[in-house]
Each structure stands twice: as structure tokens, then as C-alpha cells.
N, CA and C atoms as a LAMMPS dump frame, in Angstrom:
ITEM: TIMESTEP
0
ITEM: NUMBER OF ATOMS
477
ITEM: BOX BOUNDS ff ff ff
-5.0000000000000000e+02 5.0000000000000000e+02
-5.0000000000000000e+02 5.0000000000000000e+02
-5.0000000000000000e+02 5.0000000000000000e+02
ITEM: ATOMS id mol type element x y z
1 1 1 N -129.489 -210.617 -201.428
2 1 2 C -130.218 -211.697 -202.091
3 1 3 C -131.695 -211.58 -201.745
4 2 1 N -132.516 -211.72 -202.717
5 2 2 C -133.955 -211.614 -202.528
6 2 3 C -134.563 -213.009 -202.65
7 3 1 N -135.112 -213.523 -201.554
8 3 2 C -135.677 -214.87 -201.549
9 3 3 C -137.17 -214.772 -201.284
10 4 1 N -137.946 -215.109 -202.268
11 4 2 C -139.395 -215.051 -202.138
12 4 3 C -139.941 -216.462 -201.91
13 5 1 N -141.132 -216.525 -201.321
14 5 2 C -141.733 -217.832 -201.026
15 5 3 C -141.954 -218.648 -202.302
16 6 1 N -142.18 -218.002 -203.431
17 6 2 C -142.35 -218.722 -204.69
18 6 3 C -141.093 -219.483 -205.08
19 7 1 N -139.939 -218.915 -204.77
20 7 2 C -138.669 -219.574 -205.058
21 7 3 C -138.55 -220.834 -204.207
22 8 1 N -138.882 -220.704 -202.943
23 8 2 C -138.823 -221.848 -202.04
24 8 3 C -139.796 -222.923 -202.51
25 9 1 N -141.007 -222.526 -202.905
26 9 2 C -142.007 -223.492 -203.355
27 9 3 C -141.524 -224.236 -204.595
28 10 1 N -140.932 -223.528 -205.555
29 10 2 C -140.425 -224.183 -206.761
30 10 3 C -139.316 -225.181 -206.4
31 11 1 N -138.475 -224.819 -205.463
32 11 2 C -137.407 -225.729 -205.037
33 11 3 C -137.997 -226.971 -204.38
34 12 1 N -138.969 -226.772 -203.49
35 12 2 C -139.587 -227.905 -202.814
36 12 3 C -140.345 -228.802 -203.785
37 13 1 N -140.913 -228.227 -204.828
38 13 2 C -141.629 -229.02 -205.826
39 13 3 C -140.697 -229.953 -206.582
40 14 1 N -139.399 -229.659 -206.594
41 14 2 C -138.425 -230.517 -207.262
42 14 3 C -138.123 -231.77 -206.45
43 15 1 N -138.442 -231.73 -205.163
44 15 2 C -138.19 -232.882 -204.302
45 15 3 C -139.383 -233.817 -204.414
46 16 1 N -139.14 -235.037 -204.853
47 16 2 C -140.236 -235.967 -205.073
48 16 3 C -140.818 -236.473 -203.754
49 17 1 N -142.083 -236.839 -203.8
50 17 2 C -142.749 -237.409 -202.627
51 17 3 C -142.037 -238.645 -202.097
52 18 1 N -141.648 -239.592 -202.963
53 18 2 C -140.93 -240.764 -202.465
54 18 3 C -139.61 -240.422 -201.767
55 19 1 N -138.934 -239.367 -202.237
56 19 2 C -137.704 -238.951 -201.553
57 19 3 C -138.033 -238.37 -200.181
58 20 1 N -139.04 -237.516 -200.107
59 20 2 C -139.454 -236.949 -198.814
60 20 3 C -139.873 -238.041 -197.842
61 21 1 N -140.506 -239.081 -198.343
62 21 2 C -140.937 -240.193 -197.497
63 21 3 C -139.765 -240.879 -196.812
64 22 1 N -138.594 -240.792 -197.411
65 22 2 C -137.418 -241.463 -196.86
66 22 3 C -136.702 -240.623 -195.804
67 23 1 N -137.169 -239.426 -195.57
68 23 2 C -136.593 -238.551 -194.552
69 23 3 C -137.457 -238.685 -193.296
70 24 1 N -136.849 -239.143 -192.207
71 24 2 C -137.606 -239.412 -190.985
72 24 3 C -138.138 -238.14 -190.323
73 25 1 N -137.324 -237.119 -190.244
74 25 2 C -137.702 -235.901 -189.531
75 25 3 C -137.623 -234.696 -190.449
76 26 1 N -138.702 -233.952 -190.511
77 26 2 C -138.741 -232.676 -191.225
78 26 3 C -138.972 -231.646 -190.124
79 27 1 N -137.985 -230.881 -189.804
80 27 2 C -138.109 -229.961 -188.674
81 27 3 C -137.924 -228.534 -189.149
82 28 1 N -138.89 -227.709 -188.825
83 28 2 C -138.801 -226.29 -189.125
84 28 3 C -138.011 -225.625 -188.005
85 29 1 N -137.01 -224.861 -188.376
86 29 2 C -136.216 -224.129 -187.399
87 29 3 C -136.528 -222.655 -187.578
88 30 1 N -137.122 -222.076 -186.564
89 30 2 C -137.508 -220.673 -186.638
90 30 3 C -136.501 -219.822 -185.881
91 31 1 N -136.407 -218.555 -186.238
92 31 2 C -135.474 -217.674 -185.535
93 31 3 C -135.869 -217.532 -184.058
94 32 1 N -134.87 -217.405 -183.22
95 32 2 C -135.103 -217.212 -181.791
96 32 3 C -135.019 -215.72 -181.516
97 33 1 N -136.014 -215.206 -180.805
98 33 2 C -136.033 -213.777 -180.518
99 33 3 C -134.96 -213.426 -179.487
100 34 1 N -134.607 -212.166 -179.449
101 34 2 C -133.614 -211.689 -178.48
102 34 3 C -134.089 -211.954 -177.06
103 35 1 N -135.373 -211.717 -176.792
104 35 2 C -135.916 -211.936 -175.449
105 35 3 C -135.78 -213.397 -175.017
106 36 1 N -136.009 -214.313 -175.954
107 36 2 C -135.859 -215.737 -175.629
108 36 3 C -134.406 -216.093 -175.368
109 37 1 N -133.513 -215.489 -176.113
110 37 2 C -132.089 -215.768 -175.924
111 37 3 C -131.571 -215.257 -174.591
112 38 1 N -132.068 -214.107 -174.177
113 38 2 C -131.544 -213.487 -172.96
114 38 3 C -132.364 -213.79 -171.722
115 39 1 N -133.541 -214.355 -171.886
116 39 2 C -134.414 -214.642 -170.749
117 39 3 C -133.886 -215.786 -169.899
118 40 1 N -134.19 -215.724 -168.629
119 40 2 C -133.751 -216.776 -167.705
120 40 3 C -134.936 -217.516 -167.098
121 41 1 N -136.138 -217.2 -167.543
122 41 2 C -137.347 -217.802 -166.977
123 41 3 C -137.497 -219.272 -167.339
124 42 1 N -137.12 -219.622 -168.533
125 42 2 C -137.335 -220.982 -169.026
126 42 3 C -136.233 -221.916 -168.526
127 43 1 N -136.605 -223.011 -167.867
128 43 2 C -135.559 -223.963 -167.464
129 43 3 C -134.993 -224.652 -168.698
130 44 1 N -133.702 -224.804 -168.727
131 44 2 C -133.043 -225.396 -169.888
132 44 3 C -132.574 -226.806 -169.56
133 45 1 N -132.718 -227.668 -170.549
134 45 2 C -132.212 -229.023 -170.413
135 45 3 C -130.761 -229.006 -170.863
136 46 1 N -129.889 -229.46 -169.998
137 46 2 C -128.474 -229.453 -170.323
138 46 3 C -128.096 -230.591 -171.247
139 47 1 N -126.976 -230.427 -171.922
140 47 2 C -126.482 -231.445 -172.852
141 47 3 C -126.231 -232.773 -172.149
142 48 1 N -125.721 -232.716 -170.921
143 48 2 C -125.43 -233.954 -170.182
144 48 3 C -126.713 -234.74 -169.927
145 49 1 N -127.787 -234.038 -169.58
146 49 2 C -129.079 -234.703 -169.344
147 49 3 C -129.627 -235.315 -170.633
148 50 1 N -129.518 -234.586 -171.717
149 50 2 C -129.979 -235.103 -173.008
150 50 3 C -129.157 -236.319 -173.404
151 51 1 N -127.854 -236.255 -173.203
152 51 2 C -126.984 -237.385 -173.517
153 51 3 C -127.39 -238.624 -172.722
154 52 1 N -127.711 -238.458 -171.453
155 52 2 C -128.153 -239.588 -170.626
156 52 3 C -129.421 -240.218 -171.185
157 53 1 N -130.375 -239.391 -171.594
158 53 2 C -131.621 -239.9 -172.163
159 53 3 C -131.368 -240.658 -173.461
160 54 1 N -130.491 -240.134 -174.303
161 54 2 C -130.177 -240.79 -175.576
162 54 3 C -129.492 -242.128 -175.325
163 55 1 N -128.543 -242.153 -174.41
164 55 2 C -127.845 -243.405 -174.099
165 55 3 C -128.828 -244.432 -173.559
166 56 1 N -129.72 -244.011 -172.657
167 56 2 C -130.714 -244.934 -172.098
168 56 3 C -131.642 -245.464 -173.196
169 57 1 N -132.081 -244.588 -174.096
170 57 2 C -132.963 -245.019 -175.196
171 57 3 C -132.238 -245.988 -176.122
172 58 1 N -130.967 -245.73 -176.409
173 58 2 C -130.201 -246.64 -177.264
174 58 3 C -130.031 -248.008 -176.601
175 59 1 N -129.855 -248.02 -175.278
176 59 2 C -129.735 -249.289 -174.562
177 59 3 C -131.039 -250.08 -174.632
178 60 1 N -132.158 -249.381 -174.507
179 60 2 C -133.471 -250.025 -174.628
180 60 3 C -133.604 -250.643 -176.017
181 61 1 N -133.204 -249.908 -177.039
182 61 2 C -133.318 -250.402 -178.412
183 61 3 C -132.356 -251.567 -178.669
184 62 1 N -131.157 -251.481 -178.145
185 62 2 C -130.205 -252.6 -178.298
186 62 3 C -130.798 -253.87 -177.683
187 63 1 N -131.403 -253.735 -176.508
188 63 2 C -132.027 -254.892 -175.849
189 63 3 C -133.226 -255.391 -176.653
190 64 1 N -134.018 -254.49 -177.192
191 64 2 C -135.201 -254.851 -177.969
192 64 3 C -134.829 -255.686 -179.19
193 65 1 N -133.723 -255.352 -179.817
194 65 2 C -133.34 -255.995 -181.073
195 65 3 C -132.173 -256.971 -180.919
196 66 1 N -131.901 -257.419 -179.702
197 66 2 C -130.747 -258.305 -179.507
198 66 3 C -130.882 -259.63 -180.256
199 67 1 N -132.088 -260.058 -180.535
200 67 2 C -132.268 -261.32 -181.269
201 67 3 C -132.171 -261.142 -182.787
202 68 1 N -132.077 -259.905 -183.25
203 68 2 C -131.92 -259.629 -184.682
204 68 3 C -130.641 -258.818 -184.878
205 69 1 N -129.542 -259.495 -185.162
206 69 2 C -128.233 -258.827 -185.206
207 69 3 C -128.104 -257.705 -186.247
208 70 1 N -128.926 -257.729 -187.283
209 70 2 C -128.83 -256.684 -188.307
210 70 3 C -129.577 -255.402 -187.927
211 71 1 N -130.33 -255.45 -186.832
212 71 2 C -131.104 -254.285 -186.381
213 71 3 C -130.585 -253.85 -185.014
214 72 1 N -130.283 -252.552 -184.901
215 72 2 C -129.775 -252.003 -183.641
216 72 3 C -130.616 -250.839 -183.136
217 73 1 N -131.466 -250.286 -183.996
218 73 2 C -132.243 -249.103 -183.628
219 73 3 C -133.603 -249.138 -184.319
220 74 1 N -134.534 -248.355 -183.809
221 74 2 C -135.896 -248.335 -184.348
222 74 3 C -135.931 -247.988 -185.833
223 75 1 N -135.079 -247.105 -186.269
224 75 2 C -135.079 -246.677 -187.67
225 75 3 C -134.776 -247.818 -188.63
226 76 1 N -134.141 -248.864 -188.154
227 76 2 C -133.756 -249.985 -189.01
228 76 3 C -134.826 -251.065 -189.11
229 77 1 N -135.916 -250.915 -188.389
230 77 2 C -136.978 -251.938 -188.411
231 77 3 C -137.606 -252.083 -189.785
232 78 1 N -137.779 -253.302 -190.27
233 78 2 C -138.556 -253.5 -191.499
234 78 3 C -140.055 -253.332 -191.188
235 79 1 N -140.843 -253.111 -192.216
236 79 2 C -142.279 -252.849 -192.034
237 79 3 C -142.992 -253.933 -191.229
238 80 1 N -142.681 -255.193 -191.484
239 80 2 C -143.367 -256.266 -190.757
240 80 3 C -143.112 -256.17 -189.254
241 81 1 N -141.91 -255.735 -188.878
242 81 2 C -141.569 -255.615 -187.466
243 81 3 C -142.213 -254.376 -186.836
244 82 1 N -142.421 -253.335 -187.632
245 82 2 C -143.051 -252.112 -187.126
246 82 3 C -144.413 -252.447 -186.531
247 83 1 N -145.175 -253.307 -187.2
248 83 2 C -146.519 -253.678 -186.719
249 83 3 C -146.45 -254.404 -185.372
250 84 1 N -145.372 -255.159 -185.142
251 84 2 C -145.214 -255.899 -183.881
252 84 3 C -144.725 -255.001 -182.746
253 85 1 N -143.783 -254.125 -183.033
254 85 2 C -143.116 -253.314 -182.014
255 85 3 C -143.893 -252.033 -181.695
256 86 1 N -144.49 -251.435 -182.698
257 86 2 C -145.135 -250.125 -182.544
258 86 3 C -146.649 -250.271 -182.424
259 87 1 N -147.085 -250.857 -181.336
260 87 2 C -148.511 -251.073 -181.092
261 87 3 C -149.103 -249.777 -180.519
262 88 1 N -150.221 -249.356 -181.101
263 88 2 C -150.864 -248.113 -180.678
264 88 3 C -152.168 -248.391 -179.941
265 89 1 N -152.498 -247.492 -179.019
266 89 2 C -153.8 -247.543 -178.359
267 89 3 C -154.862 -247.099 -179.361
268 90 1 N -156.116 -247.298 -179.025
269 90 2 C -157.214 -246.873 -179.907
270 90 3 C -157.158 -245.369 -180.185
271 91 1 N -156.991 -244.512 -179.148
272 91 2 C -156.875 -243.071 -179.449
273 91 3 C -155.667 -242.748 -180.329
274 92 1 N -154.567 -243.464 -180.132
275 92 2 C -153.384 -243.263 -180.964
276 92 3 C -153.643 -243.64 -182.411
277 93 1 N -154.373 -244.734 -182.61
278 93 2 C -154.716 -245.156 -183.968
279 93 3 C -155.603 -244.122 -184.647
280 94 1 N -156.548 -243.574 -183.895
281 94 2 C -157.452 -242.568 -184.46
282 94 3 C -156.68 -241.305 -184.837
283 95 1 N -155.763 -240.877 -183.959
284 95 2 C -154.95 -239.697 -184.257
285 95 3 C -154.121 -239.916 -185.517
286 96 1 N -153.472 -241.051 -185.614
287 96 2 C -152.633 -241.329 -186.784
288 96 3 C -153.472 -241.474 -188.046
289 97 1 N -154.626 -242.106 -187.934
290 97 2 C -155.511 -242.241 -189.091
291 97 3 C -155.959 -240.859 -189.582
292 98 1 N -156.312 -239.988 -188.665
293 98 2 C -156.734 -238.631 -189.022
294 98 3 C -155.604 -237.885 -189.722
295 99 1 N -154.396 -237.989 -189.181
296 99 2 C -153.241 -237.319 -189.786
297 99 3 C -152.962 -237.881 -191.174
298 100 1 N -153.057 -239.196 -191.31
299 100 2 C -152.806 -239.829 -192.602
300 100 3 C -153.759 -239.289 -193.667
301 101 1 N -155.034 -239.169 -193.304
302 101 2 C -156.033 -238.675 -194.259
303 101 3 C -155.84 -237.191 -194.54
304 102 1 N -155.694 -236.402 -193.469
305 102 2 C -155.612 -234.951 -193.628
306 102 3 C -154.348 -234.527 -194.366
307 103 1 N -153.227 -235.171 -194.062
308 103 2 C -151.963 -234.814 -194.693
309 103 3 C -151.68 -235.633 -195.95
310 104 1 N -152.569 -236.575 -196.258
311 104 2 C -152.424 -237.455 -197.425
312 104 3 C -151.051 -238.124 -197.43
313 105 1 N -150.742 -238.785 -196.315
314 105 2 C -149.444 -239.425 -196.144
315 105 3 C -149.415 -240.8 -196.794
316 106 1 N -148.231 -241.223 -197.181
317 106 2 C -148.037 -242.522 -197.821
318 106 3 C -147.843 -243.607 -196.77
319 107 1 N -147.824 -244.839 -197.228
320 107 2 C -147.558 -245.975 -196.343
321 107 3 C -146.15 -245.868 -195.762
322 108 1 N -145.214 -245.388 -196.546
323 108 2 C -143.843 -245.222 -196.055
324 108 3 C -143.815 -244.168 -194.944
325 109 1 N -144.553 -243.073 -195.107
326 109 2 C -144.612 -242.04 -194.068
327 109 3 C -145.259 -242.6 -192.801
328 110 1 N -146.247 -243.459 -192.967
329 110 2 C -146.901 -244.119 -191.829
330 110 3 C -145.87 -244.9 -191.01
331 111 1 N -145.064 -245.695 -191.679
332 111 2 C -144.022 -246.458 -190.99
333 111 3 C -143.026 -245.532 -190.301
334 112 1 N -142.641 -244.465 -190.978
335 112 2 C -141.683 -243.511 -190.388
336 112 3 C -142.25 -242.893 -189.122
337 113 1 N -143.515 -242.507 -189.163
338 113 2 C -144.143 -241.907 -187.982
339 113 3 C -144.153 -242.898 -186.829
340 114 1 N -144.473 -244.147 -187.113
341 114 2 C -144.481 -245.155 -186.054
342 114 3 C -143.089 -245.362 -185.466
343 115 1 N -142.067 -245.429 -186.308
344 115 2 C -140.7 -245.61 -185.817
345 115 3 C -140.252 -244.416 -184.974
346 116 1 N -140.556 -243.216 -185.445
347 116 2 C -140.189 -242.017 -184.689
348 116 3 C -140.972 -241.971 -183.377
349 117 1 N -142.248 -242.356 -183.399
350 117 2 C -143.052 -242.411 -182.164
351 117 3 C -142.425 -243.363 -181.154
352 118 1 N -141.976 -244.516 -181.633
353 118 2 C -141.337 -245.492 -180.751
354 118 3 C -140.055 -244.912 -180.143
355 119 1 N -139.287 -244.174 -180.947
356 119 2 C -138.058 -243.554 -180.458
357 119 3 C -138.364 -242.466 -179.435
358 120 1 N -139.384 -241.668 -179.688
359 120 2 C -139.779 -240.629 -178.734
360 120 3 C -140.206 -241.273 -177.417
361 121 1 N -140.95 -242.362 -177.498
362 121 2 C -141.349 -243.093 -176.29
363 121 3 C -140.116 -243.629 -175.558
364 122 1 N -139.156 -244.156 -176.305
365 122 2 C -137.922 -244.648 -175.689
366 122 3 C -137.176 -243.523 -174.975
367 123 1 N -137.107 -242.356 -175.601
368 123 2 C -136.44 -241.209 -174.974
369 123 3 C -137.157 -240.762 -173.705
370 124 1 N -138.468 -240.981 -173.661
371 124 2 C -139.265 -240.635 -172.475
372 124 3 C -139.308 -241.782 -171.476
373 125 1 N -138.572 -242.858 -171.749
374 125 2 C -138.541 -244.056 -170.89
375 125 3 C -139.941 -244.642 -170.709
376 126 1 N -140.718 -244.609 -171.785
377 126 2 C -142.078 -245.127 -171.761
378 126 3 C -142.133 -246.477 -172.482
379 127 1 N -142.619 -247.513 -171.808
380 127 2 C -142.702 -248.818 -172.481
381 127 3 C -143.736 -248.855 -173.606
382 128 1 N -144.757 -248.002 -173.536
383 128 2 C -145.742 -247.972 -174.607
384 128 3 C -145.693 -246.631 -175.333
385 129 1 N -146.17 -246.651 -176.568
386 129 2 C -146.258 -245.425 -177.358
387 129 3 C -147.552 -244.727 -176.947
388 130 1 N -147.408 -243.535 -176.405
389 130 2 C -148.57 -242.764 -175.954
390 130 3 C -149.006 -241.811 -177.064
391 131 1 N -150.197 -241.283 -176.909
392 131 2 C -150.75 -240.396 -177.926
393 131 3 C -149.875 -239.162 -178.123
394 132 1 N -149.244 -238.662 -177.047
395 132 2 C -148.38 -237.488 -177.186
396 132 3 C -147.112 -237.813 -177.99
397 133 1 N -146.667 -239.063 -177.947
398 133 2 C -145.507 -239.467 -178.746
399 133 3 C -145.878 -239.474 -180.232
400 134 1 N -147.07 -239.954 -180.523
401 134 2 C -147.545 -239.98 -181.913
402 134 3 C -147.727 -238.55 -182.426
403 135 1 N -148.33 -237.699 -181.601
404 135 2 C -148.548 -236.31 -182.006
405 135 3 C -147.218 -235.613 -182.3
406 136 1 N -146.228 -235.849 -181.462
407 136 2 C -144.914 -235.235 -181.698
408 136 3 C -144.299 -235.747 -182.992
409 137 1 N -144.396 -237.045 -183.233
410 137 2 C -143.841 -237.618 -184.462
411 137 3 C -144.537 -237.053 -185.703
412 138 1 N -145.829 -236.847 -185.618
413 138 2 C -146.575 -236.259 -186.744
414 138 3 C -146.078 -234.843 -186.996
415 139 1 N -145.784 -234.112 -185.932
416 139 2 C -145.283 -232.739 -186.082
417 139 3 C -143.954 -232.692 -186.844
418 140 1 N -143.207 -233.779 -186.796
419 140 2 C -141.927 -233.833 -187.494
420 140 3 C -142.074 -234.142 -188.973
421 141 1 N -143.293 -234.141 -189.493
422 141 2 C -143.535 -234.368 -190.922
423 141 3 C -143.972 -233.069 -191.595
424 142 1 N -143.349 -231.951 -191.281
425 142 2 C -143.791 -230.65 -191.775
426 142 3 C -143.724 -230.52 -193.296
427 143 1 N -142.808 -231.203 -193.959
428 143 2 C -142.733 -231.091 -195.416
429 143 3 C -143.891 -231.799 -196.103
430 144 1 N -144.593 -232.651 -195.364
431 144 2 C -145.761 -233.323 -195.926
432 144 3 C -147 -232.429 -195.903
433 145 1 N -146.925 -231.339 -195.169
434 145 2 C -148.096 -230.485 -195.024
435 145 3 C -148.263 -229.552 -196.204
436 146 1 N -149.527 -229.305 -196.538
437 146 2 C -149.843 -228.362 -197.597
438 146 3 C -149.455 -226.966 -197.141
439 147 1 N -149.024 -226.128 -198.069
440 147 2 C -148.671 -224.743 -197.786
441 147 3 C -147.537 -224.607 -196.783
442 148 1 N -146.686 -225.606 -196.688
443 148 2 C -145.551 -225.534 -195.782
444 148 3 C -144.688 -224.331 -196.099
445 149 1 N -144.568 -223.998 -197.382
446 149 2 C -143.736 -222.881 -197.795
447 149 3 C -144.249 -221.563 -197.237
448 150 1 N -145.519 -221.489 -196.897
449 150 2 C -146.073 -220.267 -196.323
450 150 3 C -145.396 -219.843 -195.039
451 151 1 N -144.777 -220.782 -194.361
452 151 2 C -144.085 -220.473 -193.117
453 151 3 C -142.783 -219.728 -193.374
454 152 1 N -142.387 -219.627 -194.618
455 152 2 C -141.118 -218.998 -194.925
456 152 3 C -141.273 -217.56 -195.393
457 153 1 N -142.409 -216.963 -195.141
458 153 2 C -142.613 -215.582 -195.544
459 153 3 C -141.6 -214.672 -194.858
460 154 1 N -141.174 -215.04 -193.655
461 154 2 C -140.191 -214.226 -192.93
462 154 3 C -138.855 -214.144 -193.666
463 155 1 N -138.623 -215.013 -194.643
464 155 2 C -137.4 -214.977 -195.421
465 155 3 C -137.436 -213.9 -196.508
466 156 1 N -138.619 -213.402 -196.797
467 156 2 C -138.761 -212.446 -197.894
468 156 3 C -138.024 -211.154 -197.552
469 157 1 N -137.214 -210.709 -198.486
470 157 2 C -136.437 -209.493 -198.313
471 157 3 C -136.791 -208.571 -199.469
472 158 1 N -137.008 -207.315 -199.143
473 158 2 C -137.297 -206.35 -200.211
474 158 3 C -136.039 -206.125 -201.035
475 159 1 N -136.173 -206.16 -202.358
476 159 2 C -135.021 -205.982 -203.248
477 159 3 C -134.902 -204.544 -203.687
């Protein structure tokens, strides 16, 4: 099968902006090199440790939303609540404003980034959303970036 970047671009063009806005995380998965797979230099986070962090973050969110029975997690927050729960520092606001302008993000994407930032902060056991949490959440909006399809050149196969 011969897959060219133009094919990927045409497929992505079929996905509407409003539909993409409803997807919280856009994550690019790149191939892992043999050296990375076989190397022992990098410390690995085990599944048990990750599970503990997720359980702790879910408990924080359950406590946060205990007065609103229809909400159990950050992703379920309505927009009005996002402004109350996801308070940003001045540098965080500047970073998000810059990303919004540069990536031409919608209001819905803005809310998604804030919710994901809050979740990342919860996973880090941080009571406030730090600038690094916002930066990570912005990174998860890869489909919003121009020329995103350019990253798929490695898929090209000579026919």
C-alpha cells in the first residue's frame, strides 16, 4: 500500500473543525527506535505507579465535584464552571492566549485545553494549574496545528 501525505491531508480535511474541537486529546504516536526499546538508561514508570496517580486524581475530582452530582470528572465541567475551577496565573494566561492566536483555536478548544490542564495538574497532585500543565495540554492539540500532516512523511512508501 502506498500512503502519501496528500492522502492523509485529504482525509484530515474531511474532519470538520467543530468535530475536532470535541476531541480532548490529539496525540501523535511516533515509531520507537530499536535503541529506545532495548535501552536500559531511561527510568520507566510502572503501570502500578501510573494507576496510583490516576486513582488519586480521580479522588481529587470526585471531591471537587461532590456538590454537583451530575459531574464526576473535569471533562464533564460546563463552560461556566471551567472559569471557576481552571484559574490560571498571568504567565499561564499569556501562554494560552499566544497559543489561541497562533493556532487559531476556537472557544471550545480553549475550554478543552483548560479541562485537560486541570487534569494534568490533578495527576501531578498540584492544587493549581501551572504553566507546564498548560503547555502540555496545548501539545495535545496537534490536529489543530497547521501542516500537521507534514509529520506523516515517514509513512510514505515507494510504490
